[in-house]
C-alpha positions as CSV (number, residue, x, y, z in Angstrom):
1,X,13.0,0.4,16.0
2,X,11.4,0.5,12.6
3,X,7.6,0.9,12.8
4,X,5.2,1.0,9.9
5,X,1.6,1.7,10.7
6,X,-1.1,1.4,7.9
7,X,-4.5,2.9,7.9
8,X,-7.4,3.8,5.6
9,X,-8.9,0.4,4.9
10,X,-12.5,-0.5,5.3
11,X,-15.6,-2.0,3.6
12,X,-16.2,-0.3,0.3
13,X,-18.6,-0.9,-2.6
14,X,-17.2,-1.8,-6.0
15,X,-16.2,1.1,-8.2
16,X,-15.3,3.5,-5.4
17,X,-11.8,4.9,-4.6
18,X,-9.7,4.5,-1.5
19,X,-6.5,5.9,-0.1
20,X,-4.3,3.9,2.2
21,X,-1.6,5.5,4.3
22,X,1.4,4.2,6.1
23,X,3.3,6.3,8.6
24,X,6.9,5.2,9.1
25,X,9.2,5.8,12.0
26,X,12.6,4.6,13.2
27,X,14.3,5.1,9.8
28,X,15.4,7.9,7.5
29,X,12.3,7.5,5.4
30,X,13.4,9.5,2.4
31,X,16.5,7.3,2.0
32,X,14.6,4.1,1.3
33,X,12.4,2.6,-1.3
34,X,9.0,1.4,-0.1
35,X,6.5,-1.2,-1.2
36,X,2.9,-2.2,-0.9
37,X,2.1,-5.8,-0.6
38,X,-1.4,-7.4,-0.2
39,X,-2.6,-10.8,0.9
40,X,-6.0,-12.0,-0.2
41,X,-7.9,-14.6,1.8
42,X,-6.4,-18.1,1.2
43,X,-3.6,-16.8,-0.9
44,X,0.0,-15.9,-0.4
45,X,1.4,-12.3,-0.3
46,X,1.3,-10.4,-3.6
47,X,3.6,-7.5,-4.3
48,X,1.6,-4.6,-5.8
49,X,3.7,-1.4,-5.9
50,X,7.2,0.1,-5.4
51,X,8.5,3.6,-5.1
52,X,12.1,4.7,-4.7
53,X,13.2,7.2,-2.0
54,X,12.9,10.2,-4.2
55,X,9.6,9.1,-5.8
56,X,11.1,9.3,-9.3
57,X,10.7,5.6,-9.9
58,X,7.4,3.7,-9.5
59,X,6.5,0.2,-10.5
60,X,3.3,-1.8,-10.3
61,X,2.2,-5.3,-10.6
62,X,0.4,-6.0,-13.9
63,X,-2.7,-6.9,-12.0
64,X,-3.1,-3.4,-10.6
65,X,-1.5,-1.2,-13.3
66,X,-3.7,1.7,-14.2
67,X,-5.9,1.6,-11.1
68,X,-3.3,1.8,-8.3
69,X,-1.0,4.8,-7.6
70,X,1.8,4.8,-5.1
71,X,3.1,8.0,-3.7
72,X,5.0,9.4,-0.7
73,X,5.4,12.5,1.4
74,X,8.9,12.4,2.8
75,X,8.3,15.5,4.9
76,X,5.5,13.5,6.7
77,X,7.3,10.1,6.6
78,X,4.2,8.8,5.0
79,X,3.6,6.3,2.1
80,X,0.3,6.2,0.2
81,X,-1.6,3.9,-2.0
82,X,-4.5,5.3,-4.0
83,X,-6.9,2.6,-5.4
84,X,-9.4,3.5,-8.1
85,X,-12.3,1.5,-9.3
86,X,-12.3,-1.0,-6.5
87,X,-13.1,-4.6,-7.4
88,X,-14.0,-7.6,-5.2
89,X,-10.7,-9.1,-6.1
90,X,-8.9,-6.2,-4.4
91,X,-10.2,-7.6,-1.1
92,X,-7.1,-8.2,1.0
93,X,-5.0,-7.1,3.9
94,X,-2.7,-4.4,2.5
95,X,0.8,-4.0,4.0
96,X,3.4,-1.4,3.5
97,X,6.9,-2.8,3.6
98,X,10.5,-1.6,3.8
99,X,11.9,-5.1,3.5
100,X,12.4,-6.9,5.8
101,X,10.1,-4.7,7.9
102,X,6.3,-4.9,7.4
103,X,3.4,-3.1,9.1
104,X,0.5,-4.8,10.7
105,X,-1.7,-4.3,7.7
106,X,-5.0,-2.7,6.9
107,X,-8.0,-4.7,5.7
108,X,-9.7,-3.7,2.5
109,X,-13.0,-5.4,1.7
110,X,-14.8,-4.7,-1.5
111,X,-18.4,-5.8,-1.5
112,X,-21.8,-4.5,-2.5
């Protein structure tokens, strides 16, 4: 059974940085590309970042390029998302995904 468990969210003031983590089990983690997807209140899911199995290829949504960084540690079966310069519009539930599998999400709220 594939399980994806996110953590690291919380209430943060604007301008701060945050690292989200996603621990994966039930799959050969290093063999698969992974994604981060977020869903803001009242909106549909928004894909934000992609990384291939070997971490050589990374892609970002235009809305987050330059502030978000996706990475992975294949030895720890863990996916990361570093977010710099948090903005109120980053408020969302953040999910890691190895499609069609999704985690339960971690809430990020950016507010002063």
